[in-house]
MIRO-872461 format. One record per residue (C-alpha): residue in one letter; y, z, x. Coordinates in steps of 0.02 Angstrom, whole numbers, padded with zeros to 5 digits, always signed. Layout:
! MIRO-872461
aYZX...
! end
This chain:
! MIRO-872461
x-01386-00538-01445x-01398-00561-01261x-01242-00668-01268x-01149-00533-01364x-01203-00402-01238x-01145-00513-01096x-00977-00538-01178x-00957-00350-01205x-01002-00316-01022x-00874-00444-00964x-00740-00370-01076x-00777-00195-01012x-00768-00258-00832x-00602-00342-00866x-00533-00184-00944x-00590-00082-00794x-00505-00204-00675x-00345-00200-00779x-00348-00011-00781x-00371-00001-00593x-00230-00128-00568x-00114-00032-00682x-00156+00127-00589x-00116+00047-00423x+00047-00020-00492x+00092+00151-00560x+00055+00232-00392x+00155+00101-00300x+00296+00115-00423x+00306+00302-00392x+00316+00273-00205x+00449+00141-00222x+00553+00253-00333x+00555+00395-00209x+00601+00279-00065x+00739+00199-00168x+00814+00369-00206x+00824+00410-00021x+00896+00239+00020x+01024+00257-00119x+01074+00426-00049x+01101+00355+00126x+01201+00211+00053x+01315+00337-00032x+01337+00429+00134x+01399+00265+00211x+01518+00243+00065x+01578+00426+00078x+01535+00455-00106x+01489+00638-00088x+01499+00683-00272x+01371+00548-00315x+01261+00611-00172x+01260+00782-00253x+01193+00703-00413x+01038+00645-00318x+00983+00817-00256x+00859+00926-00350x+00903+01066-00471x+00826+01190-00350x+00939+01126-00211x+01091+01141-00323x+01055+01326-00342x+01077+01347-00153x+01244+01255-00138x+01386+01216-00256x+01452+01041-00278x+01616+01090-00195x+01529+01165-00042x+01410+01017-00034x+01554+00892-00032x+01651+00994+00096x+01503+01014+00215x+01448+00833+00211x+01624+00764+00222x+01671+00878+00367x+01516+00832+00466x+01500+00646+00435x+01685+00607+00446x+01715+00733+00584x+01597+00637+00699x+01654+00467+00631x+01478+00426+00572x+01464+00245+00516x+01329+00114+00492x+01195+00243+00449x+01025+00160+00431x+00851+00225+00395x+00677+00153+00415x+00541+00230+00306x+00383+00262+00407x+00269+00350+00282x+00266+00412+00102x+00144+00552+00057x+00103+00632-00109x+00117+00822-00107x+00020+00941-00219x+00141+01054-00309x+00107+01167-00458x+00244+01103-00571x+00324+00936-00522x+00259+00782-00434x+00322+00787-00254x+00325+00659-00115x+00364+00681+00070x+00448+00537+00160x+00447+00521+00349x+00583+00407+00416x+00687+00360+00567x+00876+00367+00558x+01013+00289+00666x+01202+00308+00655x+01355+00262+00756x+01475+00404+00797x+01633+00429+00899x+01523+00486+01044x+01393+00348+01030x+01232+00316+00935x+01124+00457+00869x+00941+00421+00826x+00810+00541+00762x+00652+00557+00655x+00657+00664+00499x+00563+00709+00341x+00623+00746+00167x+00539+00801+00006x+00579+00720-00161x+00537+00807-00324x+00511+00717-00489x+00627+00788-00621x+00644+00705-00791x+00550+00551-00729x+00669+00529-00580x+00647+00579-00400x+00775+00701-00333x+00802+00755-00153x+00754+00929-00099x+00914+00952+00002x+00958+01064+00147x+01070+01039+00299x+00918+00974+00395x+00938+00811+00298x+01096+00781+00401x+01011+00823+00566x+00832+00893+00578x+00883+01045+00683x+01035+01088+00577x+01021+01247+00472x+01135+01288+00327x+01224+01421+00431x+01248+01308+00583x+01400+01201+00625x+01425+01032+00704x+01551+01041+00845x+01640+00907+00948x+01710+00936+01121x+01825+00807+01198x+01879+00767+01376x+02041+00667+01379x+02037+00500+01470x+02185+00423+01561x+02265+00261+01503x+02270+00130+01640x+02434+00096+01729x+02526-00071+01736x+02588-00112+01911x+02690-00251+01988x+02626-00357+02133x+02687-00227+02259x+02612-00076+02170x+02774-00027+02083x+02730+00066+01922x+02788-00020+01764x+02691+00087+01639x+02619+00253+01693x+02596+00437+01653x+02755+00537+01672x+02852+00684+01604x+02962+00688+01451x+03052+00835+01371x+03012+00903+01198x+03159+00983+01109x+03119+01117+00982x+03179+01279+00905x+03116+01456+00889x+03172+01500+00710x+03195+01685+00744x+03324+01646+00878x+03436+01533+00774x+03535+01692+00732x+03663+01718+00595x+03749+01549+00620x+03585+01460+00583x+03662+01321+00478x+03794+01282+00609x+03661+01275+00746x+03553+01157+00644x+03703+01044+00615x+03737+01036+00803x+03554+01003+00839x+03549+00864+00711x+03706+00784+00780x+03645+00784+00961x+03465+00726+00928x+03491+00610+00780x+03358+00707+00684x+03410+00740+00504x+03451+00917+00447x+03324+00895+00307x+03185+00860+00430x+03233+01007+00542x+03232+01126+00393x+03066+01059+00329x+02986+01089+00498x+03050+01265+00527x+03006+01314+00348x+02825+01254+00360x+02695+01382+00307x+02622+01405+00481x+02791+01442+00563x+02837+01619+00612x+02997+01686+00692x+02927+01666+00868x+02843+01495+00841x+02905+01349+00945x+02936+01206+00823x+02946+01036+00912x+03075+00918+00839x+03120+00778+00958x+03064+00701+01122x+03199+00654+01248x+03198+00579+01421x+03167+00705+01559x+03311+00622+01653x+03437+00648+01514x+03513+00804+01594x+03679+00793+01503x+03597+00795+01331x+03478+00935+01378x+03620+01044+01443x+03714+01024+01278x+03558+01063+01178x+03519+01220+01276x+03690+01290+01230x+03629+01303+01049x+03548+01470+01006x+03362+01453+00972x+03338+01286+01058x+03197+01273+01187x+03146+01122+01291x+02969+01101+01357x+02899+00971+01476x+02761+00858+01410x+02654+00723+01489x+02675+00552+01409x+02676+00366+01442x+02837+00314+01529x+02913+00149+01579x+03012+00171+01742x+03106+00005+01725x+03141+00030+01540x+03240-00114+01464x+03220-00223+01618x+03035-00248+01578x+03026-00207+01393x+02989-00381+01324x+02847-00407+01447x+02769-00233+01455x+02799-00179+01274x+02755-00003+01220x+02623+00110+01142x+02635+00219+00987x+02522+00342+00894x+02389+00256+00788x+02423+00231+00603x+02301+00243+00459x+02296+00053+00459x+02252+00052+00645x+02109+00175+00617x+02040+00068+00477x+02051-00091+00580x+01978-00007+00735x+01843+00090+00643x+01694+00127+00755x+01789+00092+00916x+01824+00272+00965x+02002+00291+00901x+02052+00451+00811x+02208+00525+00733x+02268+00584+00904x+02249+00414+00989x+02388+00300+01049x+02379+00111+01044x+02474-00036+01117x+02598-00105+00992x+02693-00240+01087x+02692-00342+01248x+02554-00320+01377x+02520-00144+01312x+02454-00232+01156x+02375-00384+01240x+02279-00279+01368x+02243-00134+01249x+02053-00145+01265x+02065-00134+01454x+02207-00009+01470x+02148+00118+01343x+02046+00263+01404x+01892+00313+01304x+01885+00501+01297x+01726+00593+01339x+01642+00673+01190x+01495+00785+01153x+01429+00817+00979x+01320+00972+00968x+01250+01103+00850x+01319+01280+00859x+01251+01432+00768x+01354+01556+00668x+01379+01664+00824x+01453+01522+00926x+01298+01488+01028x+01267+01306+01075x+01094+01256+01011x+01071+01070+01039x+01170+00922+01102x+01153+00776+00983x+01245+00646+01087x+01359+00646+01239x+01478+00513+01300x+01561+00525+01471x+01747+00490+01477x+01803+00319+01536x+01977+00303+01607x+02073+00144+01567x+02086+00003+01693x+02242-00016+01800x+02315-00191+01785x+02415-00268+01926x+02538-00406+01882x+02610-00551+01980x+02785-00488+01935x+02905-00443+02075x+03009-00297+02008x+03152-00333+02127x+03174-00511+02063x+03152-00453+01883x+03283-00314+01901x+03404-00426+01995x+03404-00561+01862x+03401-00439+01716x+03556-00351+01778x+03642-00519+01804x+03605-00572+01624x+03598-00409+01525x+03764-00436+01435x+03712-00610+01376x+03585-00688+01261x+03465-00785+01368x+03313-00784+01483x+03249-00815+01658x+03073-00866+01705x+03031-00864+01891x+02869-00938+01955x+02791-00977+02123x+02779-01168+02106x+02627-01177+02221x+02519-01043+02139x+02583-01023+01960x+02614-00837+01984x+02753-00777+01869x+02872-00670+01971x+02995-00628+01831x+03007-00648+01642x+03178-00588+01584x+03240-00586+01404x+03413-00521+01361x+03479-00422+01276x+03336-00299+01281x+03279-00130+01217x+03207+00020+01307x+03018+00040+01290x+03040+00227+01321x+03134+00244+01156x+02972+00206+01063x+02883+00344+01158x+03022+00468+01124x+03027+00420+00941x+03162+00313+00860x+03263+00386+00718x+03283+00279+00562x+03462+00244+00614x+03409+00185+00788x+03273+00074+00713x+03395-00004+00591x+03521-00035+00729x+03390-00125+00834x+03334-00234+00688x+03506-00275+00621x+03588-00306+00791x+03653-00485+00785x+03606-00509+00968x+03422-00478+00925x+03370-00361+01066x+03190-00356+01000x+03177-00546+01008x+03075-00607+01156x+03166-00762+01212x+03051-00819+01352x+02910-00841+01226x+03011-00955+01112x+03052-01141+01124x+03226-01217+01137x+03318-01381+01146x+03318-01415+01335x+03466-01534+01347x+03485-01627+01511x+03351-01527+01602x+03230-01638+01504x+03295-01794+01594x+03182-01746+01739x+03032-01766+01623x+03091-01933+01552x+03117-01999+01728x+02944-01942+01786x+02859-02019+01632x+02954-02183+01652x+02908-02197+01837x+02727-02145+01807x+02700-02273+01668x+02787-02411+01767x+02916-02434+01630x+03046-02382+01759x+03053-02409+01945x+03164-02331+02077x+03271-02488+02066x+03280-02507+01877x+03464-02529+01835x+03555-02534+01669x+03722-02616+01636x+03849-02523+01530x+04023-02455+01552x+04124-02315+01477x+04065-02148+01408x+03984-02210+01247x+03850-02337+01205x+03744-02400+01061x+03600-02521+01063x+03673-02637+00933x+03772-02640+00772x+03621-02579+00671x+03662-02405+00737x+03824-02417+00638x+03930-02264+00685x+03796-02185+00796x+03832-02185+00984x+03757-02105+01137x+03894-02018+01237x+03898-01951+01414x+04023-01837+01501x+04071-01922+01664x+04082-02098+01732x+04030-02134+01911x+04025-02274+02038x+03863-02347+02096x+03709-02418+02013x+03648-02348+01847x+03475-02304+01914x+03358-02152+01906x+03430-02066+02059x+03613-02084+02012x+03580-02047+01828x+03500-01880+01877x+03637-01838+02003x+03773-01868+01872x+03668-01816+01720x+03695-01980+01630x+03644-01970+01446x+03660-02157+01418x+03539-02204+01558x+03402-02087+01491x+03430-02142+01312x+03398-02322+01368x+03251-02264+01475x+03168-02183+01323x+03189-02344+01224x+03113-02444+01367x+02964-02325+01382x+02937-02341+01195x+02895-02211+01065x+02704-02225+01077x+02694-02211+01266x+02830-02078+01273x+02739-01966+01147x+02569-01994+01227x+02637-01939+01396x+02722-01787+01320x+02553-01739+01246x+02479-01766+01419x+02594-01632+01493x+02553-01505+01357x+02671-01535+01212x+02601-01474+01044x+02473-01373+01143x+02449-01185+01157x+02462-01121+01336x+02335-00987+01377x+02431-00827+01412x+02415-00642+01366x+02568-00656+01254x+02582-00792+01123x+02692-00933+01189x+02773-01047+01061x+02717-01227+01080x+02834-01358+01149x+02865-01502+01027x+02945-01672+01010x+02945-01683+00820x+02991-01570+00675x+02873-01663+00557x+02727-01784+00562x+02851-01925+00595x+02899-01912+00779x+03058-01997+00835x+03061-02098+00673x+03218-02197+00721x+03274-02283+00880x+03422-02164+00890x+03306-02013+00880x+03197-02086+01019x+03353-02119+01124x+03417-01941+01094x+03247-01873+01147x+03263-01959+01315x+03401-01841+01368x+03329-01684+01288x+03406-01686+01115x+03330-01751+00953x+03186-01640+00900x+03135-01592+01078x+03098-01406+01099x+03023-01334+01258x+02958-01161+01300x+03027-01098+01467x+02857-01047+01538x+02791-01219+01494x+02947-01297+01571x+02911-01202+01733x+02736-01278+01737x+02804-01454+01704x+02933-01436+01844x+02794-01375+01959x+02718-01550+01943x+02878-01620+02023x+02853-01497+02167x+02664-01528+02180x+02642-01717+02185x+02612-01731+01997x+02499-01580+01966x+02552-01443+01845x+02500-01268+01901x+02441-01146+01769x+02565-01002+01743x+02484-00831+01751x+02538-00649+01749x+02388-00549+01812x+02381-00534+02001x+02244-00638+02086x+02299-00629+02268x+02388-00796+02264x+02247-00897+02186x+02298-01064+02114x+02235-01150+01957x+02287-01323+01902x+02336-01330+01719x+02346-01520+01711x+02308-01640+01852x+02398-01802+01892x+02517-01794+01744x+02639-01891+01854x+02597-02004+01999x+02633-01930+02169x+02761-02068+02199x+02850-02031+02034x+02854-01843+02068x+02928-01868+02240x+03060-01993+02183x+03117-01867+02052x+03109-01723+02176x+03221-01815+02300x+03345-01853+02161x+03347-01669+02108x+03383-01618+02287x+03534-01732+02280x+03589-01652+02115x+03621-01499+02225x+03662-01577+02395x+03772-01723+02341x+03956-01678+02322x+03956-01768+02153x+03796-01683+02095x+03811-01579+01937x+03734-01429+02029x+03825-01444+02194x+03882-01262+02175x+03699-01213+02197x+03699-01279+02376x+03653-01144+02503x+03656-01177+02690x+03484-01174+02769x+03392-01188+02603x+03332-01346+02515x+03344-01332+02326x+03302-01460+02191x+03388-01427+02026x+03445-01494+01859x+03586-01435+01747x+03580-01449+01559x+03684-01419+01405x+03598-01426+01236x+03700-01453+01079x+03631-01365+00926x+03733-01464+00800x+03655-01493+00631x+03775-01638+00604x+03918-01728+00692x+04042-01612+00608x+03948-01451+00651x+04060-01341+00760x+03976-01174+00725x+03801-01189+00800x+03856-01180+00980x+03771-01240+01139x+03639-01182+01261x+03668-01187+01448x+03516-01222+01559x+03482-01227+01744x+03309-01266+01814x+03277-01270+02001x+03149-01242+02138x+03158-01211+02324x+03069-01324+02447x+02981-01261+02605x+03071-01095+02605x+03057-01009+02774x+02955-00859+02713x+02834-00977+02627x+02867-00905+02454x+02955-01040+02357x+03036-00997+02191x+03045-01103+02034x+03176-01037+01913x+03204-01084+01732x+03362-01007+01656x+03453-01022+01491x+03604-00935+01413x+03658-00953+01232x+03829-00984+01155x+03908-01071+01305x+04029-01176+01203x+04174-01059+01246x+04124-01029+01427x+04248-01115+01543x+04120-01122+01683x+03992-01207+01573x+03822-01128+01545x+03735-01209+01693x+03865-01153+01819x+03870-00980+01741x+03682-00969+01774x+03697-01041+01949x+03811-00897+02001x+03677-00774+01943x+03531-00866+02023x+03622-00878+02191x+03615-00687+02205x+03427-00701+02237x+03463-00791+02401x+03613-00695+02463
! end
């Protein structure tokens, strides 16, 4: 009996323990359910699912606000302040004694990111159990504790200035200026309305359909000024014609302007209003539908530094317009001004020399690496993107066979004979060539042996004297440098090209195309291809900014300076050290001086009294085959001054396309233009 009693007592004890455990679980389950409802609600706020949020509020709350008003209020507030990344931390859950339904009060901390900064606060919310589920007892205080249903959330903004872009002398390249906004006052178009609209369309390039849609908008009244087109403030002739049309008005507006227009377009770029895609990509970074953003050139590359962050204050206002509480305030931050190494005078001079051609100029200080000019022609006007391009203008830019939008100084090209300088420096550095290395051949064509079959290396002119490095550079001898490449050998040639930055991305604000010596994994796969590479043909492609750095090694005892565009008061940084021996660099430099000074030198027309210049001409054939007569040629001229009197030496890389029909030859055509810098 005692055993039975003991068993019964144990069973009762176990049942009591189980009951208590179940009770605890039930209590905890209730708490978890209420917390999860709140967390689910906040998750839906982040996802902007306002209709589903409404489904989580209590029946009593629904009697105070309709679904439509609920969606409108929450959407307007959360999206109006750009609220993102809303997080809560539950601090305490308390059971409340209510007559009808089980109620719990949750105390929590909330944090959110907004367009004016982070907002943090503590809050409480009641949840009521309805049909075995917890629902939120909603009011506007759930959004912000101090917010009543009759209050509003307001945002005040203080516009920030975008930073300017300046040249090395403080000349403004991108700045705030004045443009003109052309518009109409519908009531003043008079009886000949259709005729006036036709004239307006013809002069501005804005379609008649667009003009009519704007003046017929619901908000427009007879005395409303309807803006239609932005035009340059300096376009006096156009503005005078427009003002002769009844109803037309022209207002002045502040906007980003580019004083040098097409002369600097490829470098500076332009800004435009943000798109929906921009806002999505830049979410949480302070952009809004009224923002502008860099779309090309340095305006894009330096966007994070140039853009101004407007000042903002988010506050609660009552129904009478009284300010009740500031939720967050962010002071405005003007954008940073950026000073470039560019010299506007050199840039403008060379642009105007080349503007009718397809080509480029890159000018660098060979001692410091400062880029003084980056010219690409033909060009476009950055201001056109501020004023607004019509569809016709945009199509004309894109379909223009001369490719004005194409940035040539960022690309890579076949360098032709300007590459012989590099082959010579590599040969001398590796010891495969010496100053006295001489080859024996005669005539204007050569092949290594009969295995080349019908393939020959040809050169343009014969000359007296030894076939050595110096004379081969002076006379631009293809055959010498083809043999030099074979003597250096493929492995050592490619290794040394890698050493000077081939197949390597140069650090620069704009993306520079890599220089290369192969179109595939197999570099210089035949002896003929290796030989062709020695004088800058084959698969050799070089970017002009990279070429400027390589040539700087000839001027700097074998050290390549790093090209840069942002002004650093003449600081110098070595990109690659000792790529050529000092002896090799100086042998090549002396030969390049003779290319200009020697009467037989291919660049003798670059000779200027009182100025020492080292230079190399080049013509690159773009033939796809021996019979190709359509691809044309590129004319190059690369040069640098030595010990210029004012201490500011210039290194100039220039190229012009389609020189096959130019009687002067591309190099000499460029020389005439470059000489203007020294006249």
